[in-house]
C-alpha positions in Angstrom: 142.3 57.3 -77.4 140.0 54.3 -77.3 136.7 56.1 -77.4 135.0 53.1 -75.9 132.8 53.0 -72.8 134.5 52.9 -69.4 132.6 50.2 -67.5 132.2 49.7 -63.8 134.9 48.0 -61.8 134.7 45.8 -58.8 132.3 43.5 -57.1 128.7 44.7 -56.7 128.9 43.2 -53.2 131.7 45.6 -52.2 131.3 47.4 -48.9 132.1 50.8 -50.5 131.1 52.6 -53.7 132.8 55.4 -55.4 131.0 57.4 -58.2 133.1 59.7 -60.3 131.8 62.3 -62.7 133.4 61.1 -66.0 136.4 59.2 -67.1 139.6 61.0 -67.9 142.1 60.4 -70.7 143.9 57.5 -68.8 140.6 55.9 -68.1 139.6 56.2 -71.8 142.8 54.4 -72.8 142.6 51.6 -70.2 138.9 51.2 -69.9 139.2 51.1 -66.1 137.6 53.8 -63.9 139.9 55.8 -61.6 143.0 54.4 -63.3 144.7 57.8 -63.7 145.9 60.5 -61.4 142.7 60.5 -59.3 143.0 56.7 -58.8 146.6 57.1 -57.6 145.5 59.8 -55.2 142.7 57.7 -53.8 145.1 54.8 -53.3 147.3 57.0 -51.1 144.2 57.8 -49.0 142.9 54.2 -48.8 146.2 52.7 -47.7 146.3 54.1 -44.2 142.7 53.1 -43.7 143.6 49.5 -44.6 141.5 49.6 -47.8 142.6 48.5 -51.3 141.0 48.9 -54.7 139.1 45.5 -54.4 137.2 46.9 -51.4 135.4 49.3 -53.7 132.9 49.3 -56.5 133.9 52.1 -58.8 131.8 53.7 -61.5 131.2 57.1 -63.2 128.0 59.1 -63.9 129.2 59.4 -67.6 130.6 56.4 -69.3 132.7 58.1 -72.0 135.6 60.5 -71.8 134.1 63.9 -72.8 137.4 65.3 -74.2 138.7 68.8 -73.4 135.7 70.5 -75.0 133.3 68.4 -72.9 135.2 69.0 -69.7 134.9 72.8 -70.3 131.2 72.5 -70.9 130.8 70.6 -67.6 132.8 73.3 -65.8 130.6 76.0 -67.3 127.5 74.1 -66.3 128.7 74.1 -62.7 129.7 77.7 -62.8 133.5 77.1 -62.9 134.2 78.3 -66.4 137.3 80.3 -65.2 139.0 77.0 -64.2 140.2 76.6 -67.8 141.2 80.1 -68.6 
């Protein structure tokens, strides 16, 4: 794991903005937001709409991957602590 900040991606003049909660393990390694499974899923949704990744400005609320313990804390905060049991 890199452990570095995952910075924003895209042009600030983009027509669309996507704000994620926090980077996942793939984003932590690459340093690119939405580079993992969620990014692949979004690509499948954007394609039929004629959109591609450069059409978006992508960022996260949190800049660092919280790790498994941090993800569980976020789930508990939102009342979803049974998600990881």
